[in-house]
N, C-alpha and C positions, 0 to 999 in steps of 0.2 A: 166715442165708440165707433169703430170701423165696421161698415157693412160689407160683407163679402158676397159677391154675385158670381156664379159660374154659368157661362154660356157654353153650350154644347153643340157645335156644328155636326150634324149627323153624317155617318158613313166616312169615307176617306180612304186613300191608298188603293188597295186592290178591291175595295168595296165601293163601287160608284153610287150605290143606291139606285133609285129609279133612273132609267135612261130613255129618253125619247125626244124627238123633234130637235136633235142636235144639242141637247142639254144633258148634263149629268147632275143629279141631285147633290152630290158631294160638293161640287163647285159652287152652286147657288147658295147652299147652306153656309158654306165658309165665307162667301162674300158678304152675306147679310149679317152673319155673326161678328165678323171683324168690324164692319161699319157700325153696328150697334155698340160694340165695346168701345170704339173710338168716341162715339157720341157721349157715352156715359162718363168716360174719363175726362173728356174736354169740358163737360158742363157742370159736373158735380164734385164736391169735395167730400172726404170722409167715407169713400167707398174703395173697395178693391175688386177689380174685375179680372177674373181668370177665364181662360178658354181651355177646353179639353184638347183642342188641337188648333194650331195656327198655320198649318200647312197641309199639303195633300198627303197625309199619313193615316194609316189604319190604327184606330184605338178601340180595343175590345169594350163591349158594354160594361163588364165589371170594373174595368179601369176607369171608365168615365164616372161611374157613381162613386168609386173609391176616392177619386180626386175631390169631388164635392164633399163627401163625408169626412175625409181626412182634413180638409181645409176648413171644416165647420162652416160651410156656406150658409147664408141666410136665405138664398133662393137659387134655384136651378132652372134654367130655361134651355130646352133642347130644340134646335131649329132644323126643320126638314121640309121637303116638298112631298106632296101626295102623288098617288098614281092609282089607276084603276078605271080611267075613262069617265063616262057620264058627263054631267054638266059642269064639272069642275067646282071651284070655289075655295073658300078659306075656312079653316076650323082649328080648334085647339083642344088639347086633351089633358086630363089629370087622371091620377090613379083611381080606379073605380071604387076601391074600398077605403079610400082616405077618409079619416074622421076628423082631420085637422081643418077647422074653418078657415085658417089662413091660406090653405091651398086653393080652396074655391074662390077666395077673394083675389089671390094672385091671378088665377085664371080669368076672373071677371074683368079685372082692370087691363090685363094684357090684351084680351080679346077686344075689349071696347076701344082701347087706344089705337090698336092696329087697324081695326075695321074703319074707324072714322077717318083714317088717313088714306086707306086704299080704295074705299068706296067712291069718293069724289073723282078719282082718276081712272075709273072704268072697271073696277072689280065689282061685279054685280051680284055675286052669290055668297051670302053668309050662311055656312052650313051649321054654325052655332058652336057653343062650348059643349064638349062631350067628355065621357068617362070611358076608360078602357084599362085593361091589365097590361100596361106597357112597362118593360123592365126598368128603364131609366127613371120613370116616375115612381115605381114601386120600391126600388132599392135605395132611394135617396132618403136621408133623414130630415130633410127640410122641405118646405113647399116647393113643388116641382111641376112644371107645365111643359108639354110638348106642343110646338106650333107647326102646323102643316101649311106652308106658304104656297098655296095654290097647287094645281094638278099639272105636273110636268108633261103628262101625255095627252092633255086636252089642248087642241090647237090654240084656242083663244087664250088660255092661261099660259101656255108656253111662250106666246108672243109677249104677253105681259111681263113674264120673267126675264125677257131680253131688254126691257125698258129700264133705263136708269131711274126714272121717277118712281116706278113701282118698287124697285129694290131699295131706293132711299126711303120710301114711305114705310116699308116693312121694318127697316132698321130703326127709323124714327119712332115707330109705334112700340117696338120692343123697349127702347130706351125710355120713352115716355111712360109706358106701363109700369116699368120697374121703379121709375122715379115717383110715380103716383102711389104705388103700393108702399114704398118706404117713406113717403112724405118728404122727398128730397126737393130742395129749392136751389135755384142758382141766380145770383144777382147779375150774372153775365151770360144769360141764356140766349143763344142765337134764335133769331126769328126766321122761319122758313120763307123763302121767296121763290118766285117762278122766274125762269130765265128764257127769253125768246131771242132767237137770231133770225133776222130778216123776216119777222112776223110769224115764225114757227117755233113752238115750244121745243126746247132741247134738254132741259134738266132742271132740277131744283137746286137752290143755293141757300146760303146762310148769311143773314145780316147781323154783324156783331162788331162792337167797338167802332161804329161809324163806317164800317167797310162791308161791302157785299162780296162774298166769296163764292166760287163755283168750281166744278170739276174741269181742270185745265184742258184735258184731251177732248172731252165732249164739246165744250164751248169753243175752244181754239180751233179745232178741225172744222167745226161748223162755219167758222169765219175764214177758213182757208189758210190757217196758220200752220207752221211746222212746230210740233211739240216735242221737246226733249227732256232728258232727266240727267242732271250732272250733280254729283255730291249731294244727293237728297234734295235737290232744288229743281223746280220746273223751269225749263227754258221755252220761250215763245219766240220763234224766228231768231234763235240764238241769244236772246236777252233773258238773263236770270230774273225771276220774279219772286217775291215773298211766297213761301209755300207752307201749306198745312197738309199733313197726311191724314186723310179720312179713309179708314179701312185700308185698301190697297191703292187708292187714287190720290194723286196730288191735286190740291185745290189752290187757286190763286185769286187775289182780289181782281174784280172785273174791270175796274177803271184803268189800272195800269195795263191790263191785257188789251183793253180797247185802244189805249194810246199806242201800244206797240204795233198793232195791226191797222191803226188809223180808222177804227170803226167809230160811228156815232153811238153814244150811250145815253139812255134816258130812263127815268123812273116813273112808273104809274102807281101812285099810292093807293088808288081804289082797288086794284087787283094784286097789289104786292108783287109787281112784275118789273124786272130789269129788262129793258129792250135794247138790243145791240143791232146795228144795221151797217152794212158795208156800202 
């Protein structure tokens, strides 16, 4: 039996959503959703992951829910950023009148899996699981949850939404929450690792199949390398490296990257950290 999941990046096109601190909600929501979809597809079999949009286009609310209902989705997750000032923080929503216990369980596991990933990296306010009369949650025929990924107009939250590790953690949490809800398992599931360059944290990576992968542009540029893209392949100082596409970012194995730029690379097993040093 195939499980169908619909991810819904909020807003898009002429509707930017909340706009503040140089960020637009539509862009952040799409980046997180694409990354979550990529993680689900890469780690688990027997699932079908659909998105209501994969580019900067406007999709009306009725069309979003129609996609999920027409495809007979088993779960619907709408991804947004909050606004309104105050102290900021993270929260999730389900339809206030939902009588389906599966909806509250989906909300519980999503909220928990996301929070336990973003709290250790500096997100310090959990506003809790909530209920409201939200269109996309009300008009879908399956368990549906809307996620508010921090406050785009709160300075501290806006800075967090610019950080690769926070965006990665939000995407990881969405994927892990859905996997937990459906009881999905993977024999080849990546282990999250921390990547440091010259003693400074730069990004999260994945250890899988005996290799540690990381986002090429973030890690490479931190090492002073020139990063390119040729025929869907990342180049580092003109050298093509094995490439995985995670969301919209090209990831490469870190040891070959280190070899190209002549950086020293080491592994700290106690902290699950790859350390690169020029």
